[in-house]
RODO-2510 file (C-alpha; in nm, 4 decimals, decimal comma):
residues 334
     n   res          X          Y          Z
     1     m    -0,3345     1,2663    -0,1455
     2     h    -0,1195     0,9973    -0,3049
     3     e    -0,3405     0,7228    -0,4507
     4     h    -0,1909     0,4494    -0,2305
     5     i    -0,2194     0,6402     0,0994
     6     t    -0,5320     0,4803     0,2357
     7     a    -0,5990     0,2081     0,4891
     8     r    -0,5574    -0,1149     0,2988
     9     n    -0,6521    -0,4805     0,3244
    10     p    -0,5061    -0,6410     0,0083
    11     m    -0,6773    -0,9768     0,0623
    12     a    -1,0184    -0,8139     0,1035
    13     e    -0,9557    -0,5858    -0,1970
    14     a    -0,8783    -0,8865    -0,4159
    15     a    -1,1752    -1,0850    -0,2878
    16     a    -1,4084    -0,7952    -0,3658
    17     a    -1,2631    -0,7566    -0,7151
    18     v    -1,2892    -1,1267    -0,8020
    19     g    -1,6219    -1,2088    -0,6385
    20     d    -1,7604    -1,5002    -0,4394
    21     a    -1,6958    -1,7658    -0,7038
    22     y    -1,3264    -1,7806    -0,6116
    23     r    -1,0929    -1,7739    -0,3169
    24     v    -0,7982    -1,5416    -0,3612
    25     r    -0,4328    -1,5204    -0,2715
    26     v    -0,2184    -1,2071    -0,3004
    27     l     0,1404    -1,0893    -0,2520
    28     e     0,1002    -0,8247     0,0174
    29     p     0,0421    -0,8544     0,3931
    30     s    -0,3140    -0,8121     0,5147
    31     p    -0,4712    -0,7574     0,8554
    32     p    -0,5326    -0,8878     1,1129
    33     a    -0,1879    -0,9182     1,2685
    34     v    -0,0595    -1,2733     1,3135
    35     t     0,0640    -1,3527     1,6631
    36     a     0,1728    -1,7138     1,6077
    37     e     0,5372    -1,8158     1,6036
    38     p     0,7695    -1,8543     1,4290
    39     f     0,6983    -1,5884     1,1670
    40     l     0,4427    -1,3580     1,3318
    41     a     0,3358    -1,2709     0,9787
    42     d     0,0832    -1,3925     0,7250
    43     d     0,1710    -1,5959     0,4172
    44     p    -0,0628    -1,4346     0,1629
    45     a     0,0475    -1,6264    -0,1471
    46     h     0,0245    -1,9767    -0,0002
    47     p    -0,2500    -2,1692    -0,1842
    48     t    -0,3630    -2,3853     0,1096
    49     q    -0,2247    -2,2509     0,4365
    50     h    -0,3809    -1,9276     0,5488
    51     n    -0,5382    -1,7500     0,8412
    52     s    -0,9122    -1,7967     0,7882
    53     a    -0,9744    -1,4482     0,9255
    54     k    -0,7837    -1,3109     0,6276
    55     d    -0,9585    -1,5216     0,3653
    56     s    -1,2341    -1,2729     0,2930
    57     n    -1,4275    -1,5152     0,0732
    58     s    -1,3452    -1,8344     0,2652
    59     a    -1,7058    -1,9506     0,2312
    60     a    -1,6608    -1,9790    -0,1436
    61     e    -1,6025    -2,3248    -0,2820
    62     g    -1,4522    -2,2264    -0,6134
    63     p    -1,0889    -2,2392    -0,7238
    64     v    -0,8107    -2,0699    -0,5317
    65     v    -0,6730    -1,7903    -0,7506
    66     t    -0,3017    -1,7414    -0,6899
    67     p    -0,0295    -1,5038    -0,8141
    68     h     0,1734    -1,8084    -0,9208
    69     s     0,1206    -2,1396    -1,0954
    70     g     0,0952    -2,3469    -0,7775
    71     g    -0,2743    -2,2993    -0,7070
    72     d    -0,5952    -2,4016    -0,8780
    73     l    -0,5971    -2,1045    -1,1132
    74     s    -0,3466    -1,8247    -1,1591
    75     w    -0,4516    -1,4627    -1,1844
    76     d    -0,3140    -1,4664    -1,5389
    77     e    -0,5298    -1,7645    -1,6318
    78     l    -0,8382    -1,6055    -1,4795
    79     i    -0,7746    -1,2806    -1,6684
    80     t    -0,7017    -1,4515    -1,9994
    81     t    -0,9899    -1,6973    -1,9987
    82     q    -1,2688    -1,5269    -1,8048
    83     r    -1,2034    -1,1862    -1,6538
    84     p    -1,0046    -0,9471    -1,8745
    85     d    -1,1551    -0,6641    -1,6676
    86     l    -0,9206    -0,7618    -1,3824
    87     a    -0,6012    -0,6938    -1,5791
    88     d    -0,5353    -0,3438    -1,4457
    89     f    -0,6225    -0,4429    -1,0887
    90     a    -0,3819    -0,7369    -1,1030
    91     a    -0,1047    -0,5453    -1,2789
    92     d    -0,1141    -0,2675    -1,0181
    93     r    -0,0448    -0,5301    -0,7501
    94     w     0,1910    -0,7607    -0,9467
    95     l    -0,0629    -1,0439    -0,9284
    96     g    -0,0862    -1,0957    -1,3041
    97     a    -0,0925    -0,9138    -1,6400
    98     r     0,2419    -0,7781    -1,5268
    99     r     0,3878    -0,4668    -1,6820
   100     q     0,7464    -0,3785    -1,7646
   101     l     0,9543    -0,1896    -1,5103
   102     p     1,0268     0,1738    -1,6010
   103     d     1,3726     0,3139    -1,6693
   104     l     1,5894     0,3920    -1,3692
   105     p     1,5275     0,7446    -1,2386
   106     s     1,8179     0,9865    -1,2835
   107     d     1,8807     1,0225    -0,9075
   108     y     1,8478     0,6506    -0,8452
   109     l     2,1673     0,5554    -0,6634
   110     a     2,1800     0,8436    -0,4143
   111     s     1,8120     0,8010    -0,3359
   112     l     1,8417     0,4226    -0,3082
   113     f     2,0846     0,4336    -0,0168
   114     d     1,8615     0,6749     0,1739
   115     y     1,5599     0,4498     0,1213
   116     h     1,7763     0,1656     0,2519
   117     r     1,8560     0,3619     0,5682
   118     l     1,4882     0,4439     0,6158
   119     a     1,3823     0,0821     0,5665
   120     y     1,6391    -0,0439     0,8136
   121     a     1,6489     0,2199     1,0864
   122     v     1,2800     0,3166     1,0995
   123     v     1,0380     0,0897     0,9100
   124     a     1,1867    -0,2435     1,0203
   125     e     1,2574    -0,1049     1,3645
   126     t     0,8891    -0,0442     1,4342
   127     r     0,8157    -0,4135     1,3900
   128     y     1,1309    -0,5201     1,5731
   129     q     1,0394    -0,3161     1,8797
   130     s     0,6947    -0,4774     1,8833
   131     n     0,7697    -0,8474     1,8359
   132     g     1,1423    -0,8988     1,7719
   133     k     1,0965    -0,9569     1,3965
   134     f     1,2377    -0,7193     1,1384
   135     g     1,1595    -0,8775     0,7998
   136     l     0,9724    -0,6526     0,5559
   137     r     0,7471    -0,7206     0,2575
   138     y     0,6468    -0,5762    -0,0766
   139     t     0,3490    -0,3428    -0,0479
   140     r     0,1703    -0,1689    -0,3343
   141     g     0,3812     0,1256    -0,4457
   142     g     0,6665     0,0482    -0,2076
   143     f     0,7517    -0,1744     0,0879
   144     g     0,6596    -0,2113     0,4527
   145     t     0,6024    -0,4348     0,7506
   146     p     0,3559    -0,7177     0,7893
   147     f     0,0766    -0,6180     1,0266
   148     f     0,1850    -0,6349     1,3894
   149     g     0,0643    -0,5358     1,7355
   150     e    -0,2821    -0,3816     1,7236
   151     d    -0,3156    -0,4322     1,3470
   152     t    -0,0451    -0,1766     1,2679
   153     q     0,1533    -0,1516     0,9475
   154     v     0,4335     0,0932     0,8655
   155     r     0,5092     0,1253     0,4968
   156     v     0,6703     0,3460     0,2336
   157     s     0,4649     0,4558    -0,0660
   158     g     0,6576     0,6655    -0,3161
   159     n     0,8075     0,9480    -0,1103
   160     h     0,5612     0,9090     0,1774
   161     l     0,5826     0,7195     0,5039
   162     v     0,2484     0,5644     0,5950
   163     v     0,1336     0,4391     0,9341
   164     q    -0,1864     0,2349     0,9313
   165     n    -0,3652     0,1448     1,2538
   166     r    -0,6636    -0,0810     1,1907
   167     d    -0,8805     0,1059     0,9368
   168     q    -0,7062     0,4434     0,9647
   169     a    -0,3959     0,5497     0,7711
   170     q    -0,1877     0,8633     0,8046
   171     a     0,1023     0,9707     0,5859
   172     v     0,3855     1,2210     0,5884
   173     t     0,6338     1,3223     0,3227
   174     i     0,9741     1,1663     0,3927
   175     t     1,2255     1,4275     0,5107
   176     t     1,4748     1,2948     0,7697
   177     l     1,5201     0,9782     0,9704
   178     r     1,4423     1,1670     1,2888
   179     a     1,1145     1,3019     1,1522
   180     a     1,0222     0,9586     1,0153
   181     g     1,0932     0,8014     1,3521
   182     e     0,8824     1,0575     1,5333
   183     f     0,5932     0,9947     1,2947
   184     a     0,6231     0,6167     1,3358
   185     k     0,6823     0,6503     1,7128
   186     v     1,0220     0,4813     1,7115
   187     t     1,3762     0,6028     1,7632
   188     p     1,5869     0,5432     1,4492
   189     t     1,8453     0,2840     1,5439
   190     v     2,0436    -0,0156     1,4216
   191     t     1,9598    -0,2759     1,6860
   192     a     1,8540    -0,5509     1,4426
   193     a     2,1950    -0,5814     1,2786
   194     e     2,2331    -0,7887     0,9628
   195     h     2,5254    -0,8406     0,7309
   196     d     2,5525    -0,5409     0,4948
   197     s     2,3321    -0,3258     0,7173
   198     p     2,3811     0,0454     0,6509
   199     e     2,5251     0,2780     0,9108
   200     l     2,2723     0,4939     1,0911
   201     g     2,4508     0,8166     0,9976
   202     d     2,3169     1,1635     1,0667
   203     i     1,9467     1,1238     1,1406
   204     d     1,8882     1,4950     1,0759
   205     r     2,0367     1,4975     0,7251
   206     p     1,7611     1,5443     0,4644
   207     l     1,6917     1,2173     0,2866
   208     n     1,7040     1,2069    -0,0908
   209     a     1,3696     1,0290    -0,1133
   210     s     1,2245     1,1040    -0,4546
   211     r     0,8797     0,9803    -0,5498
   212     a     1,0152     0,8347    -0,8752
   213     v     1,2716     0,6200    -0,6950
   214     g     1,0232     0,5149    -0,4268
   215     e     0,7770     0,4024    -0,6904
   216     f     1,0500     0,2238    -0,8859
   217     l     1,1394     0,0327    -0,5696
   218     g     0,7753    -0,0631    -0,5304
   219     g     0,7825    -0,2058    -0,8813
   220     w     1,1140    -0,3793    -0,8232
   221     f     0,9995    -0,5472    -0,5031
   222     g     0,6647    -0,6334    -0,6623
   223     l     0,8409    -0,8059    -0,9509
   224     a     1,0727    -0,9757    -0,7042
   225     t     0,7937    -1,1076    -0,4848
   226     a     0,5888    -1,2314    -0,7793
   227     a     0,8850    -1,4170    -0,9317
   228     l     1,0095    -1,5638    -0,6043
   229     e     0,6629    -1,6898    -0,5119
   230     e     0,6448    -1,8518    -0,8562
   231     l     0,9709    -2,0336    -0,7867
   232     r     0,8602    -2,1225    -0,4348
   233     f     0,5434    -2,2953    -0,5545
   234     t     0,6857    -2,4574    -0,8674
   235     a     0,6426    -2,8352    -0,8650
   236     g     0,9642    -3,0088    -0,7623
   237     v     1,1172    -2,7140    -0,5759
   238     t     1,2086    -2,8373    -0,2278
   239     d     1,2459    -2,6765     0,1139
   240     a     1,1528    -2,3298    -0,0064
   241     e     1,1470    -2,0613     0,2592
   242     r     0,9087    -1,7709     0,2826
   243     v     0,9851    -1,4648     0,0737
   244     q     1,1045    -1,1683     0,2787
   245     l     1,2486    -0,8250     0,2147
   246     w     1,5535    -0,8134     0,4372
   247     p     1,6128    -0,4565     0,5605
   248     g     1,9850    -0,5060     0,6245
   249     h     2,0556    -0,6164     0,2689
   250     f     1,7516    -0,4277     0,1346
   251     d     1,6683    -0,7137    -0,0978
   252     s     1,3826    -0,9590    -0,1443
   253     a     1,5019    -1,3168    -0,1147
   254     m     1,4329    -1,6739    -0,0166
   255     a     1,6330    -1,9953     0,0046
   256     a     1,5366    -2,3211    -0,1674
   257     g     1,6903    -2,6482    -0,2775
   258     d     1,8463    -2,9590    -0,1279
   259     a     2,1333    -2,8675     0,1037
   260     a     2,2480    -3,2281     0,1451
   261     s     2,3214    -3,2631    -0,2259
   262     g     2,4718    -2,9163    -0,2598
   263     g     2,1670    -2,7763    -0,4369
   264     r     2,0543    -2,5155    -0,1892
   265     a     2,0848    -2,1462    -0,2769
   266     t     1,9545    -1,8049    -0,1916
   267     f     1,7478    -1,6513    -0,4703
   268     g     1,7083    -1,2768    -0,4532
   269     f     1,6499    -0,9358    -0,6048
   270     s     1,8762    -0,6509    -0,5022
   271     p     1,7908    -0,2936    -0,5999
   272     g     2,1668    -0,2250    -0,6040
   273     d     2,4475    -0,2202    -0,3532
   274     h     2,8064    -0,1072    -0,3072
   275     a     2,9246    -0,3668    -0,5589
   276     h     2,6453    -0,3073    -0,8118
   277     d     2,5281     0,0403    -0,9097
   278     e     2,2046    -0,0898    -1,0576
   279     p     1,9391    -0,3482    -0,9674
   280     y     2,0173    -0,7134    -1,0307
   281     v     1,8712    -1,0588    -0,9759
   282     y     2,0986    -1,3108    -0,8108
   283     v     2,1472    -1,6701    -0,7062
   284     g     2,3924    -1,7278    -0,4243
   285     a     2,4755    -2,0989    -0,4069
   286     w     2,5482    -2,2474    -0,0648
   287     s     2,8012    -2,4922    -0,2112
   288     d     3,0714    -2,4297    -0,4691
   289     v     2,9378    -2,3965    -0,8213
   290     d     3,0916    -2,5408    -1,1365
   291     r     3,2653    -2,2394    -1,2877
   292     s     3,3012    -2,4191    -1,6202
   293     e     2,9292    -2,3502    -1,6594
   294     a     2,9029    -2,0003    -1,8095
   295     f     2,5828    -1,9313    -1,6201
   296     w     2,7802    -1,8833    -1,2971
   297     n     2,9061    -1,5390    -1,3907
   298     e     2,9180    -1,3496    -1,0626
   299     t     3,2617    -1,2424    -0,9339
   300     n     3,1457    -1,0829    -0,6073
   301     f     2,9952    -1,4003    -0,4624
   302     n     2,9502    -1,7716    -0,5316
   303     g     2,6757    -1,7696    -0,7888
   304     a     2,5170    -1,5851    -1,0782
   305     s     2,3470    -1,2558    -1,1464
   306     l     2,1158    -1,1098    -1,4079
   307     s     2,2119    -0,7457    -1,4550
   308     w     1,9755    -0,4551    -1,4968
   309     r     2,1121    -0,4015    -1,8472
   310     e     2,0172    -0,7568    -1,9456
   311     l     1,6813    -0,7446    -1,7721
   312     s     1,5760    -0,4045    -1,9009
   313     a     1,6357    -0,5243    -2,2593
   314     a     1,4037    -0,8245    -2,2164
   315     k     1,0637    -0,8103    -2,3864
   316     d     0,8948    -0,9481    -2,0742
   317     h     1,0667    -0,8653    -1,7453
   318     y     0,8639    -1,1099    -1,5381
   319     s     0,9229    -1,4045    -1,7719
   320     a     1,2934    -1,3209    -1,7928
   321     v     1,3490    -1,3279    -1,4188
   322     v     1,1405    -1,6415    -1,3649
   323     q     1,3383    -1,8182    -1,6368
   324     f     1,6647    -1,7076    -1,4732
   325     l     1,5601    -1,8324    -1,1292
   326     k     1,4254    -2,1656    -1,2513
   327     h     1,7301    -2,2303    -1,4681
   328     a     1,9584    -2,1715    -1,1716
   329     y     1,7518    -2,4040    -0,9560
   330     s     1,7671    -2,6753    -1,2220
   331     l     2,1443    -2,6469    -1,2570
   332     l     2,1845    -2,6910    -0,8825
   333     n     1,9270    -2,9623    -0,8177
   334     d     1,8680    -3,1736    -1,1317
***
């Protein structure tokens, strides 16, 4: 069985790893399902707002350990100063001690568009049919829904589709959209239309869902979520939205900045699209940018992008993308 195909509670896993001296925050959704509007989803990285039922060591009075610099103590700080034994645990979940992304798999582009169809027409659809929400999240080794309904999560791990109900998880190798829908108990469809949503296509055509590409996407969305949460909780960043993986675009993104002064933008990570054959990080400004500033280099939209070629050459992928995001925010809002 694939190492990630088990029933999971990321908050409880982290609390057990760290111990009772700390309270923990993570990047992935955890049970139980949230039924409160407007998000119907947990906010696992938030340093102060949380569902107490999820805070597995809520009785602890120690620092809140967060996957960003906006809490009492970051995972990186905890690892560096006190708990080097947590490095592998944190790196596997993009909480800290973050590794470099691997090279793009050889079949990346063809496989990417089939993962996009699966995310949109099946994975997001299961949540949409339950509560009208279709936003997805990073999950270890892939992506999936927040918990919904009777503590259900549908997620992709490598080349497997996983359905978790409470403390039981079942998985199947990804073959076709029809088979995936039958396993997840939903009819593949395109009811939750977004801009750039893929066409449903032939639901019986075999999907090119390679394990290497699925795991790369897990790394990409893990990096994305870690960096966006860092921006979200950076001092001085205003009106930051929650981080979501939008199934129509198939990118992780959030908006932040002052709209009244022209500083608001969407900050995101795309694994690639019809205009970009490779992953890229982007900033889409909501107001016209000053094109005399070389930073604003994107010709497909009003903003800037950091290409895969530039990112893959960086010595530290996480630091490179955080620097890119924060620089863009400063240009727009300072």
